[in-house]
N, C-alpha and C positions, 0 to 999 in steps of 0.2 A: 504494500500500500504506500502511496505517496503522501506527502504532506498536504497536497491540495485536497485529496479525498478526505483526510482526517479533519481538516479545517472546515470543509464545506463551502469555502469561498474560492473565487477565481484568483488566478495569479495577479491580475490587475488590481483587484481589491486588496490583496495582501501587500503588494508593492506600494500602493497608495497609502495604506495605513502605516507602513514602515517609513515612507518618505515624510509623512506628517509628523511622526514621532521624532525623526531625525531633525526636521526643521524646528520643532518646538525645543528640542535639546540645544541646538545651536543658538536660538534666540535667548534662552535662559542663561546659558553659559556666557555669552558675550555681553548680555545686560549686566550680569553680576560683575564681570571683569571691568566694564565701564564704570559701574558704581564704586568698585574698589579703587580704581584709578582716581576718580573724583575725590574720594575720601582721603587718599594719600596726598593728593595735590592740596586739598584744603588744610590738612595737617601741616604740610610744609610751609604754606603761607602763614599759618598761625605761629609756627615756631620761628620763622624768619622775622615776623613782626615783634615777637617777644625778645629775640636777640637784639634787635635794633633799639628797643626800649631800655634794655639792660646795659648796652655797650657804653654809654657815657659814664655811668656810675662805676663801671669796672675800670675805665681809663683814669678816672680821677683817683681811685684807690691804689692804682699801680704806682710803683716808684718811678721817678723820672729817668734815672739811668741805672742800668744793670751793672754789677761789678765786672770788670774786665777779666779777672781770673776765672770767674764762672763761665764766661763765654768761651774762653780758650780751651777749657776742659771738655766741652761738649763734643766738638768735632775736630776735623783736621785743621792743622795750622800750616798755612802756606805763605812764605815770605815773597813779596813782589820781586825783590832783587834776585832771589834764587830761582824764580820760575821764568822770568822774561826771556831768556835766550832764544828769541825768535818764535815763541809759541804764543798764540793769541789767547785772549781770555776765554773764548768759547772752548778751545781745545783743552785749556787748563781745567775748565769746569767739567768737561766730559771725562778727563782722566781722573779727577778727584772723585767723581761719582762712581766710576768703575772701581776704584780702590775702596771706596766706602761700601759698595755692594759686596765686595769680596771679603771684607773683614768681618770677624764674628761680632755679634751685637754686644755693645757695652765695653768693648776693648778699646782703650785709647790708642791713637796712632798719630803720627805726624808725617806729612809729605815734605821732605827737605829739599828735593831737587827734581826737576823734570827736564830731561835733555832729549833732543831729537836723535833718532837712530842714525848711524852713519853707514 
């Protein structure tokens, strides 16, 4: 026995019912996705407006100048005279970023000299 005989409906009826079910499913899924997107957009707008309101108070409470010793301990230290040897600032930045990416997290290091390969 085939499925058509068991259902008692024609193939066209079965396919139209399946198509209707699929269409309803697509409409429900995409409606919920659009609703969620709107909720997250609204949440982002609200959070951005709260950050703008709190920003001036945070700036006033922050110290005017950070200590120099604390700034040098955070990342690489590169002397301008040691690096200049014909290497542009962009190349220096790329090299420093590559070194920083290859170093273990939290380990202090210093770039002392960058030379061109001969």
